[in-house]
LOMAR-639477 format. One record per residue (C-alpha): x, y negated, z negated. Coordinates in Angstrom, 1 decimal. Example, Ala and Ser with C-alpha at 12.3 -4.5 7.8 and 13.67 -1.06 7.14 Angstrom:
REM LOMAR-639477
      xx      yy      zz
    12.3     4.5    -7.8
    13.7     1.1    -7.1
This chain:
REM LOMAR-639477
      xx      yy      zz
     0.3   -27.9     4.2
     2.7   -26.5     6.4
     5.8   -27.6     3.9
     3.7   -25.8     0.8
     3.5   -22.7     2.8
     7.1   -22.6     3.5
     8.0   -23.2    -0.2
     5.6   -20.7    -1.1
     7.2   -18.2     1.5
    10.8   -18.7     0.1
     9.6   -18.9    -3.2
     8.4   -15.1    -2.9
    11.1   -13.9    -1.2
    13.6   -15.1    -3.8
    11.7   -13.4    -6.8
    11.4   -10.4    -4.4
    15.0   -10.1    -3.8
    15.3   -10.0    -7.7
    13.1    -7.7    -8.5
    13.5    -3.7    -8.2
    10.9    -1.0    -8.3
     8.9    -0.8   -11.3
    10.5     1.5   -13.8
    10.3     5.3   -12.8
    11.0     8.4   -15.1
    14.3     9.9   -14.3
    14.6    12.4   -11.5
    16.0    15.9   -12.9
    16.6    18.0    -9.1
    14.9    21.0    -9.0
    13.7    21.0   -12.6
    17.1    21.2   -13.5
    18.0    24.0   -11.4
    21.1    23.8    -9.0
    20.7    22.0    -5.7
    21.6    24.7    -3.0
    23.9    23.6    -0.6
    22.1    23.5     2.4
    19.6    20.2     1.0
    20.6    16.9     3.0
    18.7    13.8     2.4
    18.0    12.3     5.5
    16.6     8.3     5.9
    15.4     7.4     8.9
    14.3     4.0    10.0
    11.4     2.6    12.0
    11.4     0.5    14.8
     7.4    -0.4    14.3
     7.1    -4.3    14.7
    10.6    -4.7    16.1
    10.5    -6.7    19.2
    14.7    -6.6    20.1
    16.7    -4.0    22.0
    16.5    -0.6    20.8
    20.6    -0.8    21.2
    20.0    -3.7    18.6
    17.6    -1.8    16.7
    19.8     1.1    16.3
    22.7    -1.4    15.4
    20.9    -3.1    12.7
    19.8     0.6    11.1
    23.2     1.7    11.1
    24.9    -1.7     9.3
    21.6    -1.1     7.0
    22.6     2.4     5.9
    20.5     4.4     7.8
    20.7     8.3     9.1
    19.1     7.7    12.2
    15.2     6.5    13.7
    11.9     7.6    13.8
    10.5     6.5    17.5
     7.6     7.1    20.0
     9.1     9.1    22.9
     9.8     7.1    25.8
     7.9     8.6    28.8
    10.0     6.1    31.1
    13.4     7.6    32.4
    15.3     4.3    31.7
    13.6     3.8    28.2
    15.2     7.3    27.5
    18.2     6.7    28.8
    18.8     3.5    27.0
    17.9     5.1    23.9
    20.2     8.0    24.1
    22.7     6.0    24.7
    22.4     3.7    21.6
    21.8     7.0    19.3
    24.9     8.1    20.5
    26.7     4.8    20.2
    25.5     4.2    16.9
    25.8     7.9    15.7
    22.1     8.2    14.6
    19.9    10.9    14.6
    16.1    10.8    15.8
    12.4    12.4    15.1
    10.4    11.2    18.1
     6.2    10.9    17.8
     3.9    12.3    19.8
     0.2    12.3    20.6
    -2.9    12.6    22.9
    -4.5     9.1    23.1
    -8.2    10.1    25.4
   -11.0    10.6    23.5
   -12.2    13.4    25.5
   -11.1    16.4    24.5
    -9.5    18.5    27.1
    -7.8    15.0    28.6
    -6.4    14.6    24.7
    -4.9    18.2    24.7
    -3.3    17.7    28.0
    -1.7    14.5    27.1
    -0.7    15.6    23.7
     1.1    18.9    25.2
     2.6    17.1    27.9
     4.4    14.9    25.7
     5.6    17.4    23.2
     6.9    19.4    26.3
     9.0    17.1    27.2
    10.0    15.9    23.9
    11.3    19.1    22.6
    12.6    20.3    26.1
    15.0    17.7    26.5
    18.3    18.8    26.3
    20.6    15.3    26.2
    19.3    14.7    22.2
    17.9    17.2    20.4
    15.7    15.9    17.6
    15.4    16.4    14.1
    11.9    17.0    14.2
     8.5    16.2    16.1
     6.1    14.1    14.2
     2.6    14.2    15.4
    -0.5    11.8    15.4
    -2.9    14.8    15.7
    -5.8    15.2    17.4
    -8.7    13.2    16.1
   -11.2    12.9    13.3
   -14.1    13.9    15.5
   -12.6    16.2    17.2
   -13.9    19.7    15.9
   -12.2    21.8    13.6
   -12.0    24.3    16.3
   -10.7    21.6    19.1
    -8.4    20.5    16.4
    -7.4    23.9    15.3
    -6.5    24.7    18.7
    -3.9    21.7    19.2
    -2.4    23.1    16.2
    -1.7    26.7    17.5
    -0.6    24.6    20.4
     2.5    22.9    18.4
     3.5    25.8    16.9
     3.9    27.7    20.1
     5.7    25.1    21.4
     7.9    24.5    18.5
     8.7    28.1    18.1
     9.6    28.3    21.8
    12.0    25.0    21.6
    13.2    25.7    18.1
    12.4    22.1    17.3
    10.4    21.4    13.9
     6.7    20.2    14.7
     4.9    18.5    11.7
     1.2    17.2    11.3
     0.8    13.6     9.6
    -1.8    12.8     7.4
    -2.8    10.0     9.2
    -6.1     8.0     9.2
    -8.4     8.3    12.0
    -6.2    11.9    13.1
    -7.2    15.6    12.0
    -5.1    15.4     8.6
    -7.3    12.3     8.0
    -8.5    13.0     4.3
    -7.1    15.2     1.6
   -10.2    17.6     1.5
   -10.3    18.0     5.7
    -6.4    18.6     5.7
    -6.7    21.8     2.9
    -9.0    23.4     5.4
    -6.4    23.1     8.2
    -3.7    24.2     5.4
    -5.5    27.4     4.5
    -6.5    28.6     7.7
    -2.9    27.8     9.9
     0.0    29.5     7.5
     3.0    28.1     9.9
     1.4    24.7     9.9
     3.6    22.1     8.3
     3.2    18.3     7.6
     3.9    14.8     7.4
     3.5    13.7     4.6
     2.0    10.0     4.6
    -0.4    10.0     1.3
    -0.7     6.7     1.4
    -3.8     7.4     4.3
    -5.5     9.5     1.6
    -5.3     6.7    -1.3
    -7.1     4.7     1.0
    -9.5     6.8     2.4
   -10.5     8.4    -1.0
   -10.1     4.7    -3.0
    -8.2     6.7    -5.4
    -4.9     7.9    -6.3
    -6.3    11.2    -6.1
    -6.4    12.0    -9.5
    -9.4    14.1    -8.9
    -8.0    16.1    -5.7
    -4.3    17.3    -7.4
    -5.2    21.2    -6.6
    -5.6    20.1    -2.7
    -2.4    17.2    -3.4
    -0.7    20.4    -4.4
    -0.9    22.3    -1.7
    -0.1    19.5     1.2
     3.1    18.9    -1.1
     4.1    22.7    -0.5
     4.3    22.4     3.5
     5.3    18.7     4.0
     8.7    18.8     5.7
     8.7    15.2     6.2
     7.5    12.2     4.3
     6.7     8.5     5.2
     7.4     6.6     2.4
     5.2     3.9     2.2
     3.1     2.8    -1.2
    -0.6     3.0    -0.8
    -3.4     2.2    -3.2
    -7.1     3.0    -3.6
    -7.9    -0.3    -1.4
    -5.2    -0.4     1.1
    -2.5     2.0     3.0
     0.1    -0.6     2.0
     1.0    -2.1    -1.0
     2.4    -6.1    -0.1
     5.5    -5.4    -2.2
     6.4    -2.6    -4.1
     8.9    -4.5    -6.2
     6.0    -6.3    -7.5
     4.9    -5.2   -11.0
     1.0    -5.0   -10.6
     1.6    -2.3    -8.4
     3.9    -0.2   -10.9
     0.9     3.0   -11.6
     1.0     3.4    -7.4
     4.3     3.4    -7.1
     4.8     6.1    -9.9
     2.3     8.0    -8.0
     3.9     8.0    -4.8
     7.4     8.6    -6.1
     5.8    11.6    -8.5
     4.6    13.5    -4.9
     7.5    12.8    -3.4
     9.7    14.0    -6.1
     8.1    17.6    -5.7
     8.5    17.9    -2.2
    12.3    16.9    -2.7
    12.4    19.9    -5.5
    10.9    22.6    -3.2
    13.6    21.6    -0.6
    16.0    21.4    -3.0
    16.0    24.9    -4.3
    15.1    26.0    -1.0
    18.6    24.5     0.4
    16.8    22.8     3.1
    17.3    19.3     4.5
    14.2    16.7     4.2
    13.8    13.9     6.1
    12.0    10.8     4.8
    11.1     7.4     7.0
    10.6     4.3     5.6
     7.2     3.2     6.8
     6.0    -0.2     5.5
     4.7    -1.8     8.4
     4.3    -5.4    10.0
     2.0    -7.6    10.1
    -1.2    -6.8    10.0
    -0.4    -3.6     8.0
     1.7    -6.0     6.0
    -0.7    -8.7     4.3
    -0.2   -12.3     5.7
    -1.6   -15.6     4.7
    -4.8   -16.7     6.0
    -5.0   -18.8     9.0
    -1.3   -19.0    10.3
    -0.7   -14.8     9.5
     2.5   -15.3     8.1
     3.7   -12.0     6.2
     3.4   -12.6     2.4
     6.7   -10.5     2.1
     9.6    -9.2     4.6
     9.2    -5.8     6.1
    12.9    -5.2     6.8
    13.8    -6.4     3.6
    11.7    -3.7     1.8
    12.2    -0.8     4.1
    15.7    -1.1     3.3
    15.3    -1.3     0.2
    13.3     1.7    -0.1
    16.0     3.2     1.6
    18.4     2.6    -0.9
    15.9     4.0    -3.6
    15.3     6.9    -2.1
    18.9     7.8    -1.3
    19.7     6.4    -5.0
    17.2     8.8    -6.5
    17.4    12.1    -4.1
    20.5    12.3    -3.0
    22.8    15.6    -3.8
    25.9    14.1    -6.3
């Protein structure tokens, strides 16, 4: 049985490497309008699921062709120094993740603010942005709104952009809920991980197009993972059975890219296909059915091919 499983995985990997993303319509930059000089595409790698050192990860990311990485802000000084050294060594940019963790709102807000202040005030390496796993889905609208106000204040003080991710279990967990914050907070900027909303709403959001449009207008950073109505991550976006989901996500990303090209603003992407158990696995062995790193590198190459300014 073990040999059969190994053969299956080997065959699957060979097949996947021979495939490409489902055929996509050509991308016309900003609907045919000139791309303003300020636009540039920055594609980052995630160390989610990587078990080696940060130096080894940065080395792999650089060799693969990434421009930088997104990583949780390290609270420990030694971890910060290790990260800063690796970023300098491999000439990589960085975006940080920040959040609060406690279920008690007061403690959560304090944790969140402490992490955000530390990540934005460090003078050693200025991040491209801070991506926030913001609040909780069970906090009140007023409580989560206060967290948004706090992040806007710190962003303006520090000059570091702060974005709120459309993430399950957080305040932006669902499209209709995020819309309330978008309409109430004109300075709110989003990290668009729309794969979560596909899962939450069990659809490709065909019935919430007006709400999605509002989110696309506020998106400043994108997590490039393909979701589907029954989950936040397809097993392999190169597989032909996911063509409809792949095209839907690229259509959404096309719109965000067009906004940034027309405005002459840089845009960051993170390729964020996750490890087991985000990546489906075989029963009993928990062996992933595809290779996380290969998928993310493939997505990075597709993004650069489609969106880089010629």
